KEPAVEX-411255 format. One record per residue: residue in three letters; residue number from 0; chain; x, y, z of N, C-alpha, C in turn. Coordinates in Angstrom, 2 decimals, decimal comma. Atoms other than C-alpha are relative to their C-alpha. Last residue first. Layout:
% KEPAVEX-411255
 resn resi chain     npx     npy     npz    capx    capy    capz     cpx     cpy     cpz
  ala  NUM     A       X       Y       Z       X       Y       Z       X       Y       Z
...
***
This chain:
% KEPAVEX-411255
 resn resi chain     npx     npy     npz    capx    capy    capz     cpx     cpy     cpz
  thr  113     A    1,22   -0,43   -1,11   -9,27   16,75   30,90   -0,53   -1,00    0,63
  asn  112     A   -0,55    0,47   -1,10   -6,63   15,54   28,42   -0,50    0,66    1,36
  leu  111     A    0,30    1,65   -0,22   -8,91   15,55   25,28    1,08   -0,74    1,13
  leu  110     A    1,57    0,72   -0,03   -9,70   18,76   25,81    0,18   -1,24    0,45
  thr  109     A    0,78   -0,17   -1,73   -5,93   20,16   26,54   -1,59   -0,99    0,19
  asn  108     A   -0,63    1,14   -0,49   -5,23   18,50   22,73   -0,28    0,18    1,56
  phe  107     A    1,08    1,14    0,00   -7,84   21,00   21,52    0,65   -1,38    0,41
  glu  106     A    1,43   -0,20   -0,23   -6,09   23,80   22,39   -0,80   -1,25    0,15
  leu  105     A   -0,53    0,06   -1,60   -2,46   22,34   21,67   -1,26    0,33    1,01
  ala  104     A   -0,40    0,95    0,15   -3,58   22,06   17,57   -0,27   -0,47    2,00
  lys  103     A    1,32    0,56    0,31   -5,16   25,66   17,71    0,17   -2,01    0,31
  ala  102     A    0,75   -0,14   -1,29   -1,93   26,66   19,45   -1,29   -0,72   -0,44
  val  101     A   -0,23    0,73   -0,97   -0,03   24,98   16,89   -0,72    0,18    1,22
  trp  100     A    0,19    1,36    0,16   -1,73   26,36   14,11    0,48   -0,90    1,10
  phe   99     A    1,35    0,29    0,00   -1,66   29,90   15,16   -0,33   -1,46    0,12
  asp   98     A    0,37   -0,31   -1,10    1,89   29,83   16,04   -1,21   -0,09   -0,19
  leu   97     A   -0,72    1,18   -0,33    2,92   28,65   12,48   -0,84    0,07    1,66
  asp   96     A    0,99    0,77    0,28    0,51   31,94   11,10    0,37   -1,75    0,63
  asn   95     A    1,29   -0,32   -0,41    2,68   34,05   13,15   -1,41   -0,89   -0,47
  glu   94     A    0,46    0,18   -1,81    5,66   32,62   12,50   -1,26    0,02    0,36
  ser   93     A   -0,08   -0,77   -0,80    5,05   33,22    8,63   -0,04   -0,92    1,68
  asp   92     A   -1,47   -0,69    0,47    5,37   30,43    6,40    0,25    0,50    0,61
  phe   91     A   -0,76    0,37   -1,01    2,25   27,95    8,04    1,42    0,64   -0,29
  gly   90     A    0,38   -0,55   -0,98   -0,60   28,74    5,80    0,65    0,01    1,40
  asp   89     A    0,42   -1,77   -0,09    0,97   29,31    2,72   -0,57   -0,21    1,29
  pro   88     A   -1,25   -1,42   -0,25    2,92   26,61    3,26   -0,41    0,68   -0,06
  gly   87     A   -1,02   -0,39    1,06   -0,14   23,76    3,15    0,79    1,11    1,08
  val   86     A   -0,37   -1,61    0,12   -2,16   23,07    6,31    0,89   -0,26   -1,16
  phe   85     A   -1,13   -0,38    0,25   -3,77   19,77    6,76   -0,05    0,65   -0,53
  leu   84     A   -0,08   -0,51    1,05   -6,50   19,28    9,06    1,30   -0,05   -0,90
  phe   83     A   -1,42   -0,23    0,61   -7,85   16,74   11,13    0,06    0,79   -0,93
  gly   82     A   -0,44   -0,40   -1,21  -11,42   16,71   13,26    1,59    0,47   -0,43
  arg   81     A    0,73   -1,37   -0,84  -13,28   15,33   10,49    0,89   -0,07    1,53
  ser   80     A    0,26    0,15   -1,29  -10,97   12,77    8,67   -0,24    1,19    0,63
  pro   79     A   -0,94   -0,87   -0,82  -11,38   13,03    4,77   -0,39   -0,26    1,53
  lys   78     A    0,95   -0,41   -0,96  -12,23    9,89    2,84    0,22    0,83    1,13
  gly   77     A    1,19   -0,42    0,85  -10,39    9,20   -0,05   -1,03    0,37    0,78
  thr   76     A    0,77    1,15    0,63   -7,70    7,21    1,75   -1,54    0,41   -0,86
  phe   75     A   -1,10    0,62    0,40   -5,21   10,05    3,30   -0,94   -1,22   -1,16
  asp   74     A    0,89    0,35    0,52   -7,66   13,30    3,53    1,20   -1,21   -0,48
  met   73     A   -1,34    0,84   -0,11   -6,97   15,66    6,01   -0,57   -1,20   -0,80
  pro   72     A    0,41    0,78   -0,77   -9,59   18,66    4,92    1,20   -1,15   -0,33
  ser   71     A    1,21    0,95    0,86   -8,22   21,54    3,70   -0,01   -1,43    0,62
  ser   70     A    0,94    0,54   -0,40   -6,33   25,03    4,91   -0,46   -1,58   -0,72
  gly   69     A   -0,57    1,05   -0,09   -3,79   26,87    3,30   -0,70   -1,09    0,43
  pro   68     A   -0,80    0,05    1,40   -5,54   30,19    4,11    1,15   -0,80    0,37
  lys   67     A   -1,46   -0,27    0,00   -8,09   29,47    6,66    1,19   -0,05   -0,98
  asn   66     A   -0,05   -1,02    0,95  -11,79   28,85    5,68    1,53    0,78   -0,14
  leu   65     A   -0,09    0,23    1,22  -11,26   25,16    6,99    0,45    1,06   -0,98
  leu   64     A   -1,30   -0,24    0,46  -10,67   26,70   10,30    0,20   -0,56   -1,46
  glu   63     A   -0,47   -0,95   -0,30  -14,25   27,35   10,62    1,32    0,04   -0,64
  glu   62     A    0,60   -0,59    1,29  -15,51   24,24    9,47    0,54    1,42   -0,13
  tyr   61     A   -0,12    0,71    1,42  -13,57   22,39   12,08   -0,19    0,89   -1,49
  asn   60     A   -0,80   -1,18    0,55  -14,20   24,84   15,08    0,46   -0,69   -1,59
  leu   59     A    0,31   -1,54   -0,39  -15,91   22,28   17,13    0,28    0,97   -0,74
  lys   58     A    0,61   -0,37    0,85  -14,71   19,00   15,25   -1,02    1,33    0,57
  gly   57     A    1,32    0,53   -0,49  -11,49   18,42   16,84   -0,97    0,48   -1,27
  val   56     A    0,92   -1,15   -0,35   -8,54   20,33   15,62   -0,81   -0,10    0,67
  arg   55     A    1,15    0,42   -0,79   -5,63   17,85   15,11   -0,76    0,91    0,56
  val   54     A    0,87   -0,82   -0,90   -3,53   19,54   12,50   -1,14   -0,52    0,73
  met   53     A    1,58    0,83   -0,37   -1,65   17,70   10,04    0,02    0,30    1,25
  leu   52     A    0,43    0,35   -1,55    1,07   20,32    8,67   -1,02   -1,20   -0,10
  lys   51     A    0,93   -0,67   -0,36    2,57   20,15    5,24   -0,05   -0,37    1,39
  asp   50     A    0,39    0,23   -1,30    5,17   20,12    3,31   -0,84    0,51    0,34
  glu   49     A    0,04   -1,22   -1,23    5,11   20,46   -0,36    0,17   -0,52    1,29
  glu   48     A   -1,58   -0,42   -0,10    6,01   18,48   -3,81   -0,27    0,84    0,95
  thr   47     A   -0,17   -1,64   -0,13    2,19   18,61   -4,40    1,47    0,53   -0,06
  lys   46     A    0,54   -0,07    1,21    1,84   14,73   -5,05    0,31    1,37   -0,28
  lys   45     A   -0,29    0,16    1,80    4,62   13,63   -3,25   -0,82    0,81   -0,75
  asp   44     A    1,04    0,59    0,97    3,14   15,32   -0,01    0,98    0,15   -1,25
  phe   43     A    0,03   -0,58    1,67    5,82   16,03    2,30   -0,63   -0,76   -1,02
  met   42     A   -0,09    0,98    0,91    4,74   15,54    6,31    0,33    0,69   -1,46
  ile   41     A   -0,45   -0,49    1,06    4,53   16,98    9,71    0,38   -1,12   -1,23
  gly   40     A   -1,20    1,11    0,83    2,53   16,16   12,56    0,45    0,83   -1,01
  ile   39     A   -0,20   -0,62    1,57    0,25   17,96   15,40    1,21   -0,79   -1,04
  cys   38     A    0,32   -1,34   -0,13   -1,63   16,59   18,41    0,75    0,72   -1,23
  met   37     A   -0,32   -0,54    0,82   -1,46   13,00   18,71   -0,53    1,48   -0,07
  lys   36     A    1,27   -0,15    1,13   -2,49   12,31   22,31    0,52    0,58   -1,26
  gly   35     A    0,36    1,35    1,03   -0,03   10,38   24,56   -1,04    0,31   -0,83
  asn   34     A    0,68    1,07   -1,35    0,33   13,62   27,06   -0,93   -0,94   -0,71
  val   33     A    0,04   -0,59   -1,10    1,49   15,71   23,72   -0,54   -0,79    0,87
  met   32     A    0,70    0,35   -1,28    2,54   13,43   20,83   -0,27    0,82    1,03
  phe   31     A   -0,28   -0,51   -1,54    4,35   15,09   17,91   -1,51   -0,36    0,67
  val   30     A    0,87    0,02   -0,57    4,13   13,03   14,26    0,09    0,53    1,92
  leu   29     A   -0,19   -0,25   -1,29    6,64   12,88   11,96   -1,27    0,71    0,99
  val   28     A    0,28   -0,92   -0,85    5,42   11,18    8,93    0,13    0,40    1,03
  gly   27     A   -0,74   -0,88    0,36    6,78    8,97    6,70   -0,74    1,12    0,40
  met   26     A    0,90    0,13    0,99    4,26    5,74    7,78    0,68    1,60   -1,00
  met   25     A    0,78    1,06    0,37    5,26    6,78   11,17   -0,37    0,19   -1,28
  lys   24     A    0,06   -0,03    1,41    7,94    8,78   13,13   -0,86   -1,27   -0,40
  lys   23     A    0,12    1,66    0,52    6,93    9,26   16,69    0,19    0,22   -1,67
  glu   22     A   -0,26    0,23    1,34    7,97   12,53   18,65    0,15   -1,35   -0,71
  glu   21     A   -0,66    1,35    0,76    6,94   12,56   22,11    0,11    0,30   -1,24
  val   20     A   -0,31    0,31    1,37    6,27   15,70   24,27    0,60   -1,18   -0,65
  phe   19     A   -0,77    1,12    0,52    4,93   15,70   27,85   -0,06   -0,42   -1,38
  gly   18     A    0,48    1,52   -0,59    3,21   18,65   28,43    1,00   -0,97   -0,46
  lys   17     A    1,57    0,40    0,37    3,11   22,09   26,86   -0,33   -1,18    0,44
  gly   16     A    0,56   -0,45   -1,57    6,78   23,21   28,54   -1,41   -0,28   -0,31
  lys   15     A   -0,79    0,05   -1,48    8,26   23,23   25,22   -0,79    0,26    0,92
  leu   14     A    0,91    1,12   -0,90    5,36   22,44   22,02    0,94    0,16    1,45
  arg   13     A    1,60   -0,14   -0,56    6,25   25,93   20,24   -0,57   -0,87    0,91
  pro   12     A    0,14   -0,99   -1,11    9,85   25,03   20,75   -1,05    0,74    0,19
  arg   11     A   -0,29    0,65   -1,01    9,25   21,70   18,36    0,34    1,43    1,31
  val   10     A    1,48    0,72   -1,26    7,46   23,29   15,66    0,73   -0,27    1,43
  arg    9     A    1,19   -0,75   -0,52    9,93   25,20   14,13   -0,84   -0,05    0,86
  asp    8     A   -1,05   -1,00   -0,39   12,85   22,58   14,11   -0,66    1,19    0,30
  ala    7     A   -0,37    0,52   -1,65   10,36   20,25   12,99    0,51    0,77    0,91
  leu    6     A    1,07    0,12   -0,88    9,82   22,35   10,00    0,04   -0,24    1,43
  tyr    5     A   -0,17   -1,56   -0,54   13,68   22,42    9,57   -1,51    0,81    0,11
  glu    4     A   -0,92   -0,30   -1,25   13,60   18,94    9,50   -0,21    1,60    0,53
  ser    3     A   -0,89   -1,03    0,40   10,82   18,52    6,40    0,88    0,19    1,57
  tyr    2     A    0,56   -1,28   -0,67    9,39   15,48    6,12    0,89    0,78    0,39
  ala    1     A    0,26   -1,33    0,80    9,85   12,31    4,17   -0,41    1,08    0,81
  met    0     A    1,84   -0,06   -0,49   11,28    9,63    6,34    0,34    1,48   -0,96
***
């Protein structure tokens, strides 16, 4: 499976107690589902040879969050998926930065479950 266990081990405790959390492995990505909805994922980008987060943030703050370090549109097929971002290592290397992205994913996830 093409994702970093180290990064997964950093994300897991941040999701603890935030709802029913499931991990699903699909197409080389480890996806964390919270209360049945995709919240955040981890992958290894073969082109850049870097770990990336896939963060589901929704459309409301999407443009603003694109300006954060390491952030880019999530694009698997040539067409960006609005509401989802890739975040490269320069955007999550520090604990505070990783906290920020997990919080943004959980914030949107809460909106989906109301």
